[in-house]
C-alpha positions in Angstrom: 0.0 0.0 0.0 1.4 3.3 -1.0 2.0 5.9 1.7 1.2 9.6 1.2 4.9 10.6 1.5 5.1 9.9 -2.2 3.3 13.2 -2.8 5.8 15.6 -4.3 7.4 17.3 -1.2 8.4 20.3 -3.4 4.7 21.3 -3.4 4.0 23.9 -0.8 2.0 22.9 2.3 -1.3 24.1 0.9 -0.9 22.4 -2.4 0.1 19.1 -0.7 -2.9 19.3 1.6 -5.4 20.0 -1.2 -3.9 17.2 -3.4 -4.2 14.7 -0.5 -7.7 15.9 0.4 -8.9 15.8 -3.2 -7.6 12.2 -3.6 -9.5 11.0 -0.6 -12.6 13.1 -0.9 -14.9 10.5 -2.3 -14.2 8.0 0.4 -14.4 10.7 3.1 -17.8 11.8 1.8 -19.1 8.2 1.8 -18.0 7.9 5.5 -19.7 11.1 6.5 -22.8 10.2 4.5 -23.0 6.8 6.1 -23.3 8.4 9.5 -25.4 11.6 8.9 -27.5 10.1 6.1 -28.0 13.4 4.4 -26.0 14.7 1.4 -26.0 18.4 2.6 -25.0 17.4 6.1 -22.3 15.1 4.8 -20.9 18.1 2.8 -21.0 20.2 5.9 -19.1 17.5 7.8 -16.5 17.4 5.0 -16.1 21.2 5.2 -15.7 21.1 9.0 -13.2 18.2 8.7 -11.3 20.1 6.0 -10.8 23.1 8.2 -9.9 21.0 11.3 -7.4 19.0 9.2 -5.9 22.1 7.7 -5.5 23.7 11.1 -3.7 20.5 12.3 -1.9 19.6 9.1 1.5 20.2 10.8 0.8 17.3 13.2 0.1 14.9 10.2 2.7 12.2 10.0 3.4 11.9 6.2 4.8 8.4 6.6 1.2 7.3 7.3 -1.8 7.3 5.0 -3.5 10.6 4.8 -6.9 8.9 4.3 -6.6 7.1 7.6 -5.9 10.3 9.4 -8.7 12.1 7.7 -11.1 9.2 8.3 -10.9 9.6 12.1 -11.4 13.4 11.7 -14.5 12.8 9.5 -16.0 10.2 11.8 -15.6 12.5 14.8 -17.1 15.4 12.9 -20.0 13.3 11.7 -20.8 12.2 15.3 -20.5 15.8 16.5 -23.0 16.8 13.7 -25.5 14.2 14.9 -25.1 15.3 18.5 -25.7 18.9 17.5 -28.8 18.0 15.5 -30.1 16.0 18.4 -29.6 18.9 20.8 -31.4 21.2 18.4 -34.4 18.8 18.1 -34.5 18.3 21.9 -34.6 22.1 22.4 -37.3 22.6 19.8 -39.3 19.6 21.1 -39.2 21.0 24.7 -40.2 24.5 23.5 -43.1 23.0 21.5 -44.1 20.8 24.4 -44.2 23.8 26.8 -46.3 25.9 24.5 -48.8 23.2 23.6 -49.6 21.5 26.8 -51.7 22.1 29.9 -50.6 21.5 33.4 -52.9 18.5 33.9 -52.0 16.8 30.6 -50.7 13.2 30.8 -48.3 11.6 28.4 -47.2 8.1 27.5 -43.4 7.7 27.6 -42.1 5.7 24.7 -39.0 3.6 25.0 -36.8 4.6 22.1 -33.8 2.3 23.0 -34.8 -0.3 20.4 -35.1 2.3 17.7 -31.7 3.7 18.7 -30.1 0.3 18.6 -31.6 -0.4 15.2 -30.5 3.0 14.0 -26.9 2.3 15.2 -27.0 -1.1 13.4 -28.1 0.6 10.2 -25.3 3.1 10.5 -22.8 0.3 11.0 -24.2 -1.6 8.1 -24.0 1.5 5.8 -20.5 2.3 6.9 -19.4 -1.2 5.9 -21.3 -1.1 2.6 -19.7 2.3 1.8 -16.3 0.9 2.7 -16.9 -2.1 0.3 -18.1 0.3 -2.4 -14.9 2.3 -2.1 -12.9 -0.9 -2.7 -14.6 -1.4 -6.1 -12.8 -0.6 -9.4 -13.3 3.1 -10.2 -15.8 2.6 -13.0 -18.1 0.4 -10.8 -17.6 2.7 -7.8 -18.7 5.7 -9.9 -21.9 3.9 -10.9 -22.7 2.8 -7.4 -22.1 6.3 -6.0 -24.7 7.6 -8.5 -27.1 5.0 -7.3 -26.5 6.1 -3.7 -27.4 9.6 -4.9 -30.8 8.1 -5.9 -30.2 8.5 -9.6 -32.0 6.2 -12.1 -30.1 4.0 -14.5 -31.2 6.4 -17.3 -29.9 9.4 -15.4 -26.6 7.6 -14.8 -26.4 6.6 -18.4 -26.9 10.1 -19.5 -24.4 11.6 -17.0 -21.7 9.0 -17.7 -22.4 9.1 -21.5 -22.7 5.3 -21.5 -25.4 3.1 -23.0 -28.1 2.0 -20.5 -27.2 -1.7 -20.8 -23.6 -0.8 -19.9 -24.8 0.8 -16.7 -27.0 -2.2 -15.9 -24.0 -4.5 -16.5 -21.7 -2.4 -14.3 -24.3 -2.4 -11.5 -24.6 -6.2 -11.8 -20.9 -6.6 -11.7 -20.6 -4.3 -8.7 -23.3 -6.1 -6.8 -21.7 -9.5 -7.6 -18.3 -8.2 -6.3 -20.0 -6.8 -3.2 -21.8 -10.1 -2.5 -18.5 -12.0 -3.0 -16.6 -9.8 -0.7 -19.3 -9.6 2.0 -19.9 -12.1 4.7 -23.0 -14.1 3.7 -24.5 -13.7 7.2 -23.9 -10.0 7.1 -25.8 -9.7 3.8 -28.6 -12.0 5.1 -29.1 -9.8 8.1 -29.9 -6.9 5.9 -31.7 -8.6 3.0 -29.1 -7.9 0.4 
């Protein structure tokens, strides 16, 4: 596996950073998206991570993979993003609750722990799927990323300037590789 120290050291710090970030952006976006489950939020996480990484770039050890360093920053930023959204929802819910209830109202308390556990499992599953997709050959990965963005085969065909049947074939190949590389029990648990 190639280390990032192969990046031309004659580039200035900013150029090196931008080159390394650009090379790993797709994978980092997938990681952020797998946690926050929203394209705009994932972009926000990447922006936050970019700034944090830039501010700490002097501490980056170039003998290690830049992607690994960035992955931990992106995962932490994604989790922080979810926490912030939860706090915002909690605040809004409490304000709404206070405005729209009477003193004598009674409420059923719902146990959300099962939903939280299921949500966590889904996030873990998506994280593993995105990791497997990132291991695909570039042409298959590109098609699968378009599918993740909820594009139809026809839209992908038009955007990639490839025949529709070629897109279908690439999706079929990608799914076949994903099935081969994935643990059969893992796939069975999620109906893939």
